N, C-alpha and C positions, 0 to 999 in steps of 0.2 A: 658686666656681671658674668660670673663664672659658671653659668648654668650648664653649658656644653661640657666643660671640664668635669664638673661634679657628676653629671649623669653617667659619664664613662668611667670615672675613677672610683666613685663612692658606691661600690657594690654593697649588698647586705652584709657580707663578711667584714668589709671595711667599716661600715656603719656600726657594727657590733663592737669593734675594737675602739672606735672613737668614743662611743658611749661608755665602754668599760674603763677607758683611761681618762675620761673627763675632758675631752677636747672640744666639747660644745655640741650644740644641736645642729642637725643638718642644715637648717635654715641659715645658720651663721655663715656657712660657706657660700651661700647664694646671695649674700648681702651686696649692695652696690659698691662697698668699699673694697671688694676683691676684684682684681683685674684679670681678665681672661675671657675668651669667647670662642667663636668659630670663624670669624671673618678677620683676616689680618689687616691691620691698620698701618699708618705711616711709621710708627715706632717699631712695630714688628718687622716690617719690610726692611727698614734700615738696619736693624739688628741682624736679621737673617743673612742679608747680602754682604755684611761686613765680616762674617765668620770664615775662618780658614779650616774648619773641621767641626765635626759633631759626632755624638754617640747615637747609634741606631740599634733599636731592638726589634726583633721579629720573633715569631712563635713557630715551633716545629709541629709536625703532625702528631708527635707524641706528647705535646703540651709543654715542652721545655723552652724557656726563653733563650735567645741568643743575642748577645750584645757585641757590636762591632764598631770600630772607629772609622769614619770616612773623612778624608782630608784632601785639601787642594788649595789653590790660590784663592784669596778672598774674592768672593763673588761666584765661586763655582756652584754654590747652592743659590738658586734664583727663585724669586717670587714672580710667578706668571700672572696671577691675579689674586684677589683677596681670599680665594679658597684653594689656590693651587701653588705648590712649589715643585721644583725639579732639580736634578743634578745629573751630570754625566758620570756613569759608573765605570771606573777604571779597573783593569784586570789586576787581581791580587794574587793570592796563592793558589787559585783555581780549585778551591774546595767548593765554592758556590753554595755555601750554607744559607746565607741570607736570600739568595735568589731562589733556592729550593723551597725555603720556608714561605716566601711570598707567593710562589706559584700555587701553594696549597691553602694559604691563609693570607689575604692581602692586608691584614692589620699591621701597622708599623707605628713605632713611637721614636721620637727624636729628643735628645737633650742637647741644647746649644749653650755653650759656655763663653762668658766673657770674664776671664779670671782677673785681669787688672782692675776692673770696675765692679767685681763681685755681682754679676748679673747672670741669670740663668732662665732660659725659655724652654718650656716643654711643649712638644707638639704631638698630637695623636692624629693619625690619618689612615687612609687606604691607598696602597701603592699599585701602580701598573708599570710594566716594563715595555719600552719601545725599542725593538731591535730590527735593523741597525739604528744608529743615531740618525734622526731626521735631518735631511739636507739643509733645512733652514735653521738648524741649531748652530748659532755662531760660535766660532772659536773663542774659548773662554780665557786663554792666557797666552803669554809669549811662548810657553812650552807646547802649546797645541793640545790642551786637555781633551777637547771634543774629538780631535782626530785619533787620540789614543784610547778612547772609551769604547766599551763593548755594547753599552746600551744606555738609554735614557730612563731614569727612574722618575716617574711623575707621581706626586703625592697629593691626593685630595684631602685637605685639612678638615678634620672633624671637630677638633677642639685644640685650644692652646691655653697655657697658664704660665704667668711669670712667677717664678719660685722665690721663696724667702732667701735673702742673701746672707743670713746670719753665719753659716758655717762654711762659706766658700773661701778657700785660701787665695791670697793674692799671688799670682804667678805671671811671668812675662816671657814672651818669646824673645828671640834675639832682636828682632826688628822693633818690638815694643819696648824692650829695655833700652835700645839705642835711641829711640825717639824720646823716651823719658829723660835720658841723660842729656840729650840736646836741649830739651825744654828747660831742665834745671840749669844748664850752662848759660843759656840765654837769659834766664831770670837772674842768675848771679852777675852776669855782665851788666845788666840794667841797674842792679843795686850798686855795683862798683862805680858805675858812671854817675849815679845820683849822689853817692858819697863824695866823689871827687869834686863834683860841681858845688856841693854844699861847702866843701873845704876851701875852695878857691874863690867863692863869691863873697865879696866884702859885705859885712853887715852895715846897715845904715844906722847912723847915730840916732839915739832917741832924744 
C-alpha cells in the first residue's frame, strides 16, 4: 500500500489539482492495488543494486530544486537494510551544490530508471554524509570507486513508489545492447538448428 508515498507527495495543493483534473479521490491512491511503501523488499533491493546510475534531487536554502545524475558500476548504490541505502560519492566538478543543499536540508529524492524494461522506482528519504569513507566500506568495483570517493551518502528511506511505465522510452547502454544482440543470435542459432533437424529427419510412413 502506497500510504507512505502518498503522505509525502500528495500535499493539499496536489490534492486540489487531482480533484480539479478528475484523477480520482485520495483514497484511490491508497488502495491495495498500488505498490509502494517505506520498507524495501526483495524486488526493490534487486532493482536498486542492479542500477548503474540514478537521478538525485535536493532542495536549496532558497527553495530551488537541484537535480543531478549520479553514476557508477552496477552495485555502487547499495541496500544496507530495508530502510537504508548508500553510495560512495565521487568527486565531480567541485561545485558541491548537492552537498551544500543536504547540509541545510537533508531531504532527498531519487529516480532510478531501467530503460530497457520500462521500469522506474522513486525513492524519498533523508540523507547524511560520512567523511571520510568508513574503513569497512568495501571496494565497489575494479576501478576502486570507494578509494576515489570523498564521502559516503547514507539515505534513510521514508517512502518509495513504482512509477507507471507508460511513457518510458526503451533505451540501451552499450553493454545492454550487446547482451540483447547475443541473446537474439543464440535464439536464431537454436531456430536454425531446429529447422535443419526437421529437414533431415525422415518422416515415418503413415
